[in-house]
C-alpha positions as CSV (number, residue, x, y, z in Angstrom):
1,M,91.3,100.1,75.6
2,L,93.4,100.9,72.3
3,G,90.3,101.4,70.5
4,M,87.5,103.9,69.9
5,W,84.9,104.3,72.7
6,E,81.4,105.4,71.9
7,T,79.8,108.3,73.9
8,G,76.2,109.0,74.4
9,I,76.0,111.2,71.5
10,D,77.6,109.3,69.0
11,V,81.2,111.0,68.9
12,P,83.7,108.3,68.9
13,V,86.8,109.1,71.6
14,T,90.2,107.2,71.1
15,S,92.2,106.3,74.2
16,F,94.9,108.7,72.9
17,Q,92.1,111.6,73.4
18,L,91.2,110.1,76.8
19,L,95.2,110.2,77.9
20,L,95.5,113.3,76.5
21,S,92.5,114.6,78.5
22,A,93.6,112.9,81.7
23,G,97.1,115.0,81.5
24,A,95.5,117.8,80.7
25,L,93.4,117.6,84.1
26,L,96.1,116.9,85.9
27,T,98.3,119.6,84.8
28,F,95.5,121.9,86.0
29,A,95.4,120.3,89.1
30,A,98.9,120.8,89.7
31,I,98.9,124.3,88.9
32,L,95.9,124.8,91.2
33,L,97.8,123.1,94.1
34,G,100.9,125.5,93.0
35,F,99.0,128.7,93.7
36,R,97.4,127.3,96.9
37,R,100.9,127.4,99.0
38,K,99.3,128.7,102.6
39,P,100.1,126.5,105.3
40,R,96.7,125.2,106.7
41,V,98.0,125.6,110.5
42,E,99.9,128.5,111.9
43,V,101.5,128.1,115.2
44,E,101.6,132.1,117.0
45,S,104.9,132.2,119.1
46,S,103.9,132.0,122.7
47,A,105.4,131.1,126.2
48,V,103.9,127.8,126.2
49,T,104.8,126.9,122.3
50,E,108.4,128.1,123.2
51,E,108.7,125.8,126.4
52,L,107.3,123.2,124.5
53,M,109.7,123.6,121.8
54,A,112.6,123.5,124.5
55,Y,111.3,120.3,126.1
56,L,111.1,118.6,122.5
57,A,114.3,119.8,121.8
58,R,115.7,118.3,125.1
59,I,114.1,114.8,124.4
60,A,115.4,114.6,120.7
61,N,119.1,115.5,122.3
62,A,118.6,112.4,124.5
63,L,117.4,110.3,122.0
64,E,120.7,111.0,119.9
65,G,122.7,110.4,122.7
66,I,121.4,106.8,123.0
67,Q,124.3,104.4,122.0
68,V,123.2,100.8,120.7
69,P,125.6,98.3,121.7
70,S,127.2,96.5,118.8
71,S,126.0,92.8,118.0
72,E,129.6,91.8,118.9
73,A,129.8,93.7,122.2
74,I,126.4,91.8,123.0
75,T,127.7,88.3,121.9
76,K,130.8,89.1,124.0
77,D,128.8,89.5,127.0
78,V,126.7,86.6,126.7
79,L,129.3,84.6,126.2
80,L,131.0,85.9,129.3
81,R,127.9,85.1,131.4
82,L,127.5,81.9,130.4
83,H,130.9,80.9,131.4
84,E,130.6,82.2,134.4
85,I,127.3,80.3,135.0
86,A,129.4,77.2,133.5
87,N,132.0,77.7,136.3
88,T,130.0,78.4,139.4
89,K,129.0,76.3,141.9
90,P,125.6,76.0,143.3
91,N,125.5,77.4,146.7
92,V,122.1,75.4,147.4
93,R,122.6,72.3,149.1
94,V,120.4,69.4,148.1
95,R,118.8,67.8,151.2
96,E,117.1,64.3,150.3
97,M,114.4,63.3,152.2
98,P,114.9,60.0,154.1
99,V,112.6,57.5,152.8
100,T,110.2,55.8,155.5
101,L,108.2,53.1,155.0
102,T,105.5,52.5,157.2
103,D,103.1,49.3,157.3
104,R,99.5,49.9,157.3
């Protein structure tokens, strides 16, 4: 790509010229985007939007207040539960069925 490119009208175009023209097009596009700074959607203030914003604020505050337990606290709880399970006796009585052999 570092060589010369031939166009249909026999005018050689170098890769530097292609790179320069691409840069000029990108600069032109950036200038056009800079002039067009009008937002596409405008939300007008009304009772419904104010109520919606109040609900969203309450949800955001509730989510910020949630505290995730640390891994150390989770490990401690699991180990305590395993210790409790190991030290408890089962409350279920095991009843064995009498074995009866019947002659047939």
